[in-house]
N, C-alpha and C positions, 0 to 999 in steps of 0.2 A: 402373255399376259406372268403380271410377279408374282413369284409363291406369297403363297401367307408365310404369313408368321407363326413361327413356334410357338403352342402358349407358352406363358411365363411360369415355369414349375416349381419355384419360390410363392410365385401368389396363389397358387392352387393347394401346395402342401402345406399342413399345420405346423406348428413350431414343433420341432423332437422334447425340448424339455419344457413347453409348459405343463401346469397339471391341469388335471381335468376338472371340468367346470361344475360347480357344485350345483347342487340341489335346491337350497335354500341362500339367502344374501348375508352375508353377514353382520350381526348386529353391532350398533354403534353404541348402544351403552354397557357392553362386555368390557369389565374390567381387566386393564390392561397387564400383561403379565409380570411385570418388575412391580407392578403393585401387589398383589394375592401375593407376590413373595415376602414383600415388606412385611404385609399385615399377619403373612404367617410365626413373625418371629414374636408377636404378641400376643400372647392366649389370653383368654379373657377370665380376668382374677380381680376380685375384690380385697383391695387394699383397705388395711386398717386407717378409722380416723385420724384427721391430723390433731396436732394437740395445737392445745389456744395461744393464738401468740401471746410473746413476752408484753407487749404490751399493754394488754387486757389486767393485765393485775398488777399494781405497784411490789416493788423490789419488797417490803416488809407485808406484803399479804400472800408470797408465795408459798409460805407454812403455816398461813391461816384457814380457818373456813371462810370464805367471804358471802355476805348478804347481802344480795340486789333486792334493793325496796328506793321507793319513793323517800327520799331526802334533803335537807337544805342545808346539811352540814357536808363542811370541806373535807374531802375524802382522802387528801394526803393528810390531814391533821391523823395523831395518835387516837385520840377521844372522840373519831367520830361514830362511834357506835354510843356514845354515853349523850347522843343530839336524839330526841326523839324523833319518828317518825312524823308528819304530817296525816298520811293515809292510817287507816283505822284498823285495816288489815295485817299491814308490815309495821305497823308497832305494836299490834299484839306477838307478834310473832321474833319481834324482836324485844320486848318486853322479859317473852318468856326462856328468849334463849340467854339472856346478862340473870335472871333469875335461878337457871339453873348454873350459872357459872360456865357456860360456852365461850372459849375465846374465840372470836370472830372479827374482823374488820366488816365496815361498810361500802359500799357503793350504790354510788345513784343509777338507778336505770329507768326503764321502762317495761309498758306490758306487750312492747311488739320484739322483746329478748328472751324474754320468759318462755321456755319449752313447752307449760301450759298455757300459755297466751296470758298470765297474772301473775303479779309480784303478790308477794315476793317469792323467790327461790334461793338457793343457797348452792354454789358449786365448791365441795368440798378440799380441804389441802391436799395435795399431794408429794409422796417426799421422794429428793432425789428429782424435784422438777426444776430447777437449778441445772442440774447438768444435763439433766434430757435436753434440755432447748439448746445446749453447746454441742451434743450431739451429731454430726454431720448425717445427712440422710442419707441412706443405705439404699441399693438399689435393687428394685421389686425382683424378687426371686420366688419358683416355683413352693416352695420349704414352706408349710404354716409357721405364723406368727408362734412363738414359746407361747407357752401355757403362762401365766398369770402376766403378761405383758399388758392387757385390757386395762389391767387393773391401777396405772399408771397416772388415764387418763380422768381429771378432773368430772368426778358424778352429777349434775346437777340436782338438787331435792325439792320438789315444788312444794307448794303450799299444804298438800293433802297429806303429804308424807314426815312434814316437819314435825311433828310431836314423837313420833316410836324416833327417828333420826336424832331430836334433842336429848331422848333418854337413852339413847346408846352414848352420845357423847359424854352425860355426866353420871352422875347415882341419880335414879329414880327418886322424884318425890314420896311420900308417905303412901303403903297402902292405904286404899280404898275398899271400902265393902261398896257388897253391891249395887244397892241403895244408893248412897251417897254416888258410884257412878252411874247409877238412872237417871238423879234429881242433877247432878254436873251436867250431864248432857240436854237433860230440858232444860236446865237453864242458858247453855251457850244454844240450842234453838231459839229461845226466847228472847235470847239480843240480837239472832239475826233477821227474826220472821216479826220483830216488834221493834226493836229501838233501829234496827238500819234501815228498815224505810222511813220512818222520820231523821234520819239523818240525812238521807239520800233527796227529801223534798226539802230541806232547812237547807242546804249547801248548795243541792242543783235547780230548784224549781223555787225560789227566791234571788233578793236582789244580793244575796252570796254568794249565787253563780260568778257575778264580774268581779266581789271587793276579794271572795277569799280563793275559790278555785281555778279561776284566771290563772292569777300569778304564781300560782304551785307546780299547775299543769300543763298551762297553753304557754306561757309569756315564754318559759323558758327552752321551748323547743322551735320558734317561729320567730319570726318580728314582721311577718305580715299580716296585712290587719284582713283579708279577706280570707287565708288559712284559719285565722284565728275563730271568726266568727261561724265558720262553719266546723271549726271542733267542736267550742262550745256548742252549737247546734247539737252536733252528733253527741257531746255528753249530756244533754239537756234529754235528748229523745231514749237512749239508755239508761238514762235514771229513770224517768219515767213509766220506761219496761218493765224495770224491775220492783218496780212503787206495785204495780198492777199485779204480777207474779203470785204476792201476797194478798194483797189487797182489789182483788179484778172490779170491785164499786169504785175506785177511784178511774175507770178511764171512762165514766161520766162527767168528769170536774165540775162534781158539783162540791157545796161548802161543806156538807156535811160529809163526804168521800173522804177528807182532810182532816175532820174532826176527828173521825174512826182510827186516823193513823195515828193525830197526837195521843189521841185517848190509848189504842194500846201503848202508847211510849209511854204513856205514865204509869200503869197499870205495871210494866217490866219495872221501869223502876224504882216505883214501891215495893213490890215482889223479893227485888236484889237488896234493897234497903232493908228491907226487915228483915232475911235472911243471914246478912251480914250481923249484924244486929240483934239473933237469936241464939239462945242455948243451944248446941249439940244435943238432938234428940237421940238416948240410947234404945239402942234396941233392945226387944225382949230375949231374956238368957233362953227362955222355952222354944223359940225360933227357930228353925233352919239348923244345917248340919255342925257336924262339931268345930270345923273349919268357919264356919260365919260368925261362931261364937268367939271363934278369937281375934275376927277381924274387929269385929264390933267392941270384944276388949282392949283392943290396940287402939281404933279410932277414939275409946271414951277415955284411953290414960292420954293421948295425941290431943285433946281437948282440952285436960287438965293439967296439960305440963306446962305451964307458963306464957304460951304464947299464942292465948287464945283470947278471951272474953270481946269477941266483937274485932277484930282487929285485920283475920283473914274470913273467908266464906266458907264455912264448912268449923269453922273455932279451930284449922289448921295453928302448927304451929310456924310455918312457911307458908307462901304465897304461892298457889299453885297456877293452873291452865287457866279456871275461872275470874280468877284475880286477874290474868290477864288480858283476855277477853273484856273483861268491864272496863279495866282503866286502860284500855285502847279507844273506846269512845267517852268516858268520862274526862278523859286530863285534857281531849281537844277544846271539851266545850267547858271544863273550867279554868284549867290553867293558858293561859293566851300567847303562852312561852313554844310551845308544838307548834304553832301555825307557819314562823317561817316570812313569808312575803305575804303573806294571806292575811285579812282584814275583816271583822264581821262587819256587815251591815249595820245599821242603826233601822228598827222599825218592830214593831210588835211579832210580826209571823217570823221574821229572821232571827228571833233573839230565845223564841217561846221552848226550843227545845233546851238551850240553856239555862235557863230556868227552872225549866223541872230538875236537872242535876244538884243547880246552887242551893236549891230550897230544900234539899236532903241533905242534911247534914251528917250520916252515914258515910256517905256517897263520897262527901266531899273528905274529909277524915281520909277513907281510903285513899282516894287519888292522892294526897299529901303523904300516906306512909309508904306508898308503891313510888312511888316521887323520889322521896329519899334516900328509900334503899335501893334501888337500879340504879338510879341517874345521879343524885348523889346530890 
């Protein structure tokens, strides 16, 4: 009987160098060790904002404040700031900056570029900006940025902060009494809530949308007909919504609602014309504190100082914010040079607001004075 073969010892014995079986399988999602080592050398750190690209500002503008606005001017022209904007809000602040002798340049822009979502805004001038652009980029380090380094970055000034910023850049206007400050804000509110709705209706809800708005706001951005039609429809819808905020009755699409809008604009223009041509009201010396009395006396002297006589609002010696606010609308309605490629459509409804302004000689002369003083 043949002997049985001996059992294979190598088949029955476990290898000596094999590691013990793991109790749980290794995850395929585990980060490889070389990758973990690599990322451990890059700690989480917030780096300072990159400077604006050199191409965003022309060489002549790097040491000047830049007003980003709706404009038809050639931005490479040294006198671009003397070309009035075709947008009332932009024209208001452009005019006021020129009134206060702020040195700035103008750049064409759109609402999408604004930090607040609306034009205008200002990028302030920065010192040593040229040298900063030429400096090589430094490697990120764990050391904190030196104090004051963020001051080199140009700061955007939106429309809500422009008035105080303009006063910081130039000599502030003459002091106003408390009552005049209140009246000025009331008249500016009158412009926004009575004249602006009529302006929106005239430009966006009549044939002026195609002859005035489209060439200035739409045709410069796209050549696609479907896109142009869509953008015009959006502008029309947005203008209608803005009017309804002030006049909820306009949601009814009735003729009476439209008449209400233009009646409000006419009463506001009449009030501004009367204010422009009226004599300054002298406050009673017996009212208020001693400081109020001195302010009243200074306002009285300012009114009689040779620059009054109905030239500027509140009989001031120089134009102020209210003058710029009124001019922003009346100029575009009286002087068609501010339109650029836009043209008024012929028609009764399209020219109704224009006739309201041109029929008031005080406002028409005010437009001529501001235009001659600021835009030459």
